[in-house]
TIRO-2110 file (N, C-alpha, C; in Angstrom, 1 decimal):
// TIRO-2110
51.5, 131.4, 43.0, N, 1, A
51.5, 133.4, 43.6, CA, 1, A
53.1, 132.3, 44.3, C, 1, A
53.8, 133.5, 43.2, N, 2, A
55.4, 132.8, 43.6, CA, 2, A
55.8, 132.7, 45.2, C, 2, A
56.8, 132.2, 45.8, N, 3, A
57.0, 133.2, 47.2, CA, 3, A
58.5, 133.1, 46.9, C, 3, A
58.4, 134.0, 48.8, N, 4, A
60.4, 134.2, 49.4, CA, 4, A
60.3, 133.7, 50.3, C, 4, A
61.8, 133.8, 50.0, N, 5, A
61.8, 133.1, 52.2, CA, 5, A
63.2, 134.5, 52.4, C, 5, A
62.2, 134.3, 53.6, N, 6, A
63.3, 135.7, 53.9, CA, 6, A
63.4, 134.5, 55.9, C, 6, A
64.6, 134.7, 55.9, N, 7, A
64.9, 134.7, 56.8, CA, 7, A
65.6, 135.3, 57.9, C, 7, A
65.4, 135.5, 59.4, N, 8, A
65.2, 136.3, 60.6, CA, 8, A
66.5, 135.7, 61.4, C, 8, A
66.7, 136.2, 62.8, N, 9, A
67.6, 136.4, 63.7, CA, 9, A
66.3, 136.1, 64.8, C, 9, A
66.0, 135.1, 65.6, N, 10, A
65.8, 135.7, 66.7, CA, 10, A
65.6, 134.6, 67.6, C, 10, A
65.6, 134.8, 69.2, N, 11, A
66.0, 133.9, 70.4, CA, 11, A
65.0, 132.6, 70.2, C, 11, A
65.9, 131.1, 71.0, N, 12, A
65.2, 130.1, 69.7, CA, 12, A
64.2, 129.8, 70.8, C, 12, A
63.9, 130.0, 72.2, N, 13, A
62.6, 130.2, 73.4, CA, 13, A
61.3, 131.7, 72.0, C, 13, A
62.0, 132.3, 71.3, N, 14, A
60.9, 132.8, 70.7, CA, 14, A
59.9, 132.3, 70.0, C, 14, A
61.1, 131.7, 68.7, N, 15, A
60.6, 131.5, 67.9, CA, 15, A
59.3, 130.0, 68.0, C, 15, A
60.0, 129.5, 69.3, N, 16, A
59.5, 128.5, 70.1, CA, 16, A
58.2, 128.8, 70.2, C, 16, A
58.0, 129.5, 71.3, N, 17, A
56.4, 130.3, 72.1, CA, 17, A
55.9, 130.9, 71.1, C, 17, A
56.4, 131.2, 70.0, N, 18, A
55.3, 132.3, 68.7, CA, 18, A
54.8, 130.7, 67.9, C, 18, A
55.4, 129.6, 67.5, N, 19, A
55.1, 128.8, 67.1, CA, 19, A
53.9, 127.7, 67.6, C, 19, A
53.9, 128.3, 68.7, N, 20, A
52.9, 127.3, 69.6, CA, 20, A
51.9, 128.3, 69.8, C, 20, A
51.4, 129.5, 69.8, N, 21, A
50.6, 129.8, 69.9, CA, 21, A
49.8, 130.3, 68.5, C, 21, A
51.1, 130.5, 67.1, N, 22, A
50.7, 130.4, 66.4, CA, 22, A
49.4, 128.9, 66.2, C, 22, A
50.3, 128.3, 66.0, N, 23, A
49.4, 126.4, 66.9, CA, 23, A
48.1, 126.5, 67.4, C, 23, A
48.2, 127.1, 68.8, N, 24, A
46.9, 127.5, 69.3, CA, 24, A
46.0, 128.2, 68.2, C, 24, A
46.7, 129.3, 67.4, N, 25, A
45.4, 130.2, 66.6, CA, 25, A
45.0, 129.4, 65.8, C, 25, A
45.3, 128.6, 65.4, N, 26, A
45.0, 128.0, 63.9, CA, 26, A
45.8, 128.1, 62.9, C, 26, A
47.5, 128.3, 63.0, N, 27, A
47.9, 128.8, 62.0, CA, 27, A
49.9, 128.1, 62.2, C, 27, A
49.7, 128.8, 60.9, N, 28, A
51.7, 128.5, 61.1, CA, 28, A
52.2, 129.6, 61.4, C, 28, A
53.1, 129.9, 61.9, N, 29, A
53.8, 131.4, 62.1, CA, 29, A
54.3, 131.6, 60.9, C, 29, A
54.5, 130.8, 59.4, N, 30, A
54.9, 131.2, 58.7, CA, 30, A
53.8, 132.4, 58.2, C, 30, A
52.5, 131.9, 58.0, N, 31, A
51.1, 132.5, 58.1, CA, 31, A
50.5, 134.0, 58.7, C, 31, A
51.5, 133.9, 59.8, N, 32, A
51.6, 135.1, 61.0, CA, 32, A
52.4, 136.0, 60.9, C, 32, A
53.8, 136.0, 60.0, N, 33, A
54.9, 136.7, 59.1, CA, 33, A
54.0, 136.9, 58.1, C, 33, A
53.7, 136.2, 57.3, N, 34, A
53.2, 137.4, 56.4, CA, 34, A
52.0, 138.2, 56.3, C, 34, A
51.0, 137.8, 57.5, N, 35, A
50.1, 138.5, 57.5, CA, 35, A
50.5, 140.0, 58.3, C, 35, A
51.3, 140.1, 59.1, N, 36, A
52.5, 141.5, 59.6, CA, 36, A
52.3, 142.2, 58.8, C, 36, A
53.5, 141.1, 57.3, N, 37, A
54.0, 142.0, 56.5, CA, 37, A
52.4, 142.7, 55.9, C, 37, A
51.9, 141.7, 55.3, N, 38, A
50.3, 142.4, 54.4, CA, 38, A
49.5, 144.0, 54.6, C, 38, A
49.7, 143.9, 56.3, N, 39, A
49.3, 144.5, 56.9, CA, 39, A
50.0, 145.3, 57.2, C, 39, A
51.0, 145.5, 57.4, N, 40, A
52.6, 146.7, 57.6, CA, 40, A
52.4, 147.0, 55.7, C, 40, A
52.1, 146.5, 55.2, N, 41, A
52.2, 147.0, 53.6, CA, 41, A
51.5, 148.1, 53.6, C, 41, A
50.2, 147.4, 53.6, N, 42, A
48.3, 148.2, 53.6, CA, 42, A
48.7, 148.7, 53.9, C, 42, A
49.3, 149.0, 55.4, N, 43, A
48.6, 150.4, 56.5, CA, 43, A
49.7, 151.8, 56.8, C, 43, A
51.1, 151.2, 56.3, N, 44, A
52.4, 151.6, 56.8, CA, 44, A
52.7, 152.5, 58.2, C, 44, A
52.1, 150.8, 58.6, N, 45, A
52.6, 151.5, 60.5, CA, 45, A
53.1, 150.1, 60.5, C, 45, A
53.9, 150.4, 62.0, N, 46, A
54.0, 149.4, 63.1, CA, 46, A
53.0, 149.5, 64.2, C, 46, A
52.5, 148.7, 64.3, N, 47, A
51.9, 148.5, 65.8, CA, 47, A
51.9, 147.2, 66.7, C, 47, A
52.0, 147.5, 67.9, N, 48, A
52.5, 146.5, 68.6, CA, 48, A
51.6, 146.9, 69.7, C, 48, A
50.8, 145.5, 70.6, N, 49, A
50.4, 145.8, 71.9, CA, 49, A
50.7, 144.6, 72.2, C, 49, A
50.6, 145.1, 74.3, N, 50, A
50.5, 143.7, 74.8, CA, 50, A
49.7, 143.9, 76.0, C, 50, A
48.6, 142.9, 75.9, N, 51, A
47.8, 142.6, 76.6, CA, 51, A
48.3, 142.5, 77.8, C, 51, A
47.8, 142.7, 78.8, N, 52, A
48.1, 142.5, 80.0, CA, 52, A
47.3, 141.3, 80.5, C, 52, A
48.8, 140.4, 81.0, N, 53, A
48.2, 139.2, 81.1, CA, 53, A
48.9, 139.1, 82.7, C, 53, A
48.8, 138.1, 83.4, N, 54, A
49.1, 137.8, 84.7, CA, 54, A
50.2, 137.2, 84.9, C, 54, A
52.2, 136.4, 85.1, N, 55, A
52.4, 135.1, 85.1, CA, 55, A
51.5, 134.5, 86.0, C, 55, A
52.0, 133.0, 85.9, N, 56, A
51.2, 132.2, 87.4, CA, 56, A
52.7, 132.6, 88.6, C, 56, A
53.1, 133.0, 88.2, N, 57, A
54.1, 133.3, 89.6, CA, 57, A
53.1, 134.3, 90.4, C, 57, A
53.3, 135.5, 89.1, N, 58, A
52.1, 136.7, 90.1, CA, 58, A
50.8, 136.1, 90.5, C, 58, A
50.1, 135.4, 89.9, N, 59, A
48.6, 135.1, 89.8, CA, 59, A
48.9, 134.0, 91.7, C, 59, A
49.4, 133.3, 91.6, N, 60, A
49.4, 132.5, 93.2, CA, 60, A
50.1, 134.2, 94.0, C, 60, A
50.5, 134.3, 93.8, N, 61, A
51.3, 135.9, 94.5, CA, 61, A
50.1, 136.3, 95.3, C, 61, A
49.6, 136.8, 94.3, N, 62, A
48.1, 137.7, 94.6, CA, 62, A
47.2, 137.0, 95.1, C, 62, A
46.9, 135.5, 95.0, N, 63, A
46.4, 134.4, 96.0, CA, 63, A
46.3, 134.3, 97.3, C, 63, A
47.8, 134.1, 97.5, N, 64, A
48.1, 134.2, 98.8, CA, 64, A
48.7, 135.9, 100.1, C, 64, A
48.2, 136.7, 98.7, N, 65, A
47.5, 138.1, 99.5, CA, 65, A
46.1, 138.6, 99.7, C, 65, A
45.7, 137.6, 98.8, N, 66, A
43.7, 137.6, 99.2, CA, 66, A
43.5, 136.5, 100.4, C, 66, A
44.2, 135.5, 100.3, N, 67, A
44.5, 134.7, 101.7, CA, 67, A
44.3, 135.6, 103.1, C, 67, A
45.9, 135.9, 102.8, N, 68, A
45.8, 137.0, 104.1, CA, 68, A
44.9, 138.1, 104.5, C, 68, A
44.6, 139.2, 103.5, N, 69, A
43.7, 140.2, 103.1, CA, 69, A
42.3, 138.8, 104.2, C, 69, A
42.0, 138.4, 103.6, N, 70, A
40.2, 137.6, 104.4, CA, 70, A
40.8, 137.0, 105.9, C, 70, A
42.8, 136.6, 105.8, N, 71, A
42.6, 136.3, 107.2, CA, 71, A
43.0, 137.2, 108.1, C, 71, A
43.7, 138.2, 107.6, N, 72, A
43.8, 139.2, 108.7, CA, 72, A
45.0, 139.6, 108.5, C, 72, A
46.5, 138.6, 108.2, N, 73, A
47.6, 138.4, 108.6, CA, 73, A
48.7, 139.1, 107.3, C, 73, A
49.3, 139.3, 108.5, N, 74, A
50.7, 139.7, 107.7, CA, 74, A
50.2, 141.0, 106.7, C, 74, A
49.0, 141.9, 107.6, N, 75, A
49.0, 143.3, 107.3, CA, 75, A
48.8, 144.3, 108.5, C, 75, A
50.1, 145.4, 107.7, N, 76, A
49.9, 146.3, 109.0, CA, 76, A
48.9, 147.5, 109.0, C, 76, A
48.6, 148.1, 110.3, N, 77, A
47.5, 148.9, 110.5, CA, 77, A
47.7, 150.0, 109.4, C, 77, A
46.8, 151.4, 109.1, N, 78, A
47.0, 152.1, 108.1, CA, 78, A
47.5, 153.7, 109.6, C, 78, A
48.4, 153.8, 108.7, N, 79, A
49.6, 155.2, 109.3, CA, 79, A
48.7, 156.5, 109.5, C, 79, A
48.8, 157.6, 110.4, N, 80, A
49.0, 158.7, 109.7, CA, 80, A
49.5, 159.8, 109.3, C, 80, A
51.2, 159.6, 109.6, N, 81, A
51.6, 160.3, 109.8, CA, 81, A
52.9, 159.4, 109.5, C, 81, A
54.0, 160.5, 109.1, N, 82, A
54.9, 159.2, 109.5, CA, 82, A
55.7, 158.7, 110.3, C, 82, A
55.7, 159.9, 111.4, N, 83, A
56.8, 159.4, 112.9, CA, 83, A
55.3, 158.0, 113.0, C, 83, A
54.2, 158.1, 113.2, N, 84, A
53.0, 156.2, 113.3, CA, 84, A
54.1, 155.6, 112.7, C, 84, A
54.1, 155.9, 111.5, N, 85, A
54.8, 154.5, 110.7, CA, 85, A
55.9, 154.3, 111.4, C, 85, A
56.7, 155.1, 111.6, N, 86, A
58.1, 154.8, 112.0, CA, 86, A
58.2, 153.9, 113.1, C, 86, A
57.5, 154.3, 113.8, N, 87, A
57.1, 153.9, 116.2, CA, 87, A
56.8, 152.1, 115.2, C, 87, A
56.2, 151.9, 114.0, N, 88, A
55.8, 150.8, 113.8, CA, 88, A
56.7, 149.8, 113.2, C, 88, A
57.5, 150.3, 112.6, N, 89, A
58.8, 149.6, 111.8, CA, 89, A
59.4, 149.5, 113.1, C, 89, A
59.9, 151.2, 113.7, N, 90, A
60.6, 150.2, 115.4, CA, 90, A
60.8, 149.0, 115.6, C, 90, A
59.6, 148.4, 115.8, N, 91, A
59.3, 147.4, 116.8, CA, 91, A
58.9, 146.4, 116.1, C, 91, A
59.2, 146.2, 114.8, N, 92, A
58.9, 145.1, 114.2, CA, 92, A
60.5, 144.2, 114.6, C, 92, A
END
């Protein structure tokens, strides 16, 4: 099978991350791009999806929030109206 070279421009970190992920999955970046192009030809569709994954930073914040909730720390009370909330905020 003859192959052709495709040159694309992308940010350096995008290429590096894509290569890293492809390697983790046991593929080359070239095979990932080729498979994507073949699927595009076969289906005549472009699909994008993004699995929801928290960043390590967000995970850290949520862990701290969980600790605070369990310790009843850094929490405000529940408010039933705006005046009650305003009064509480004025005391801070």
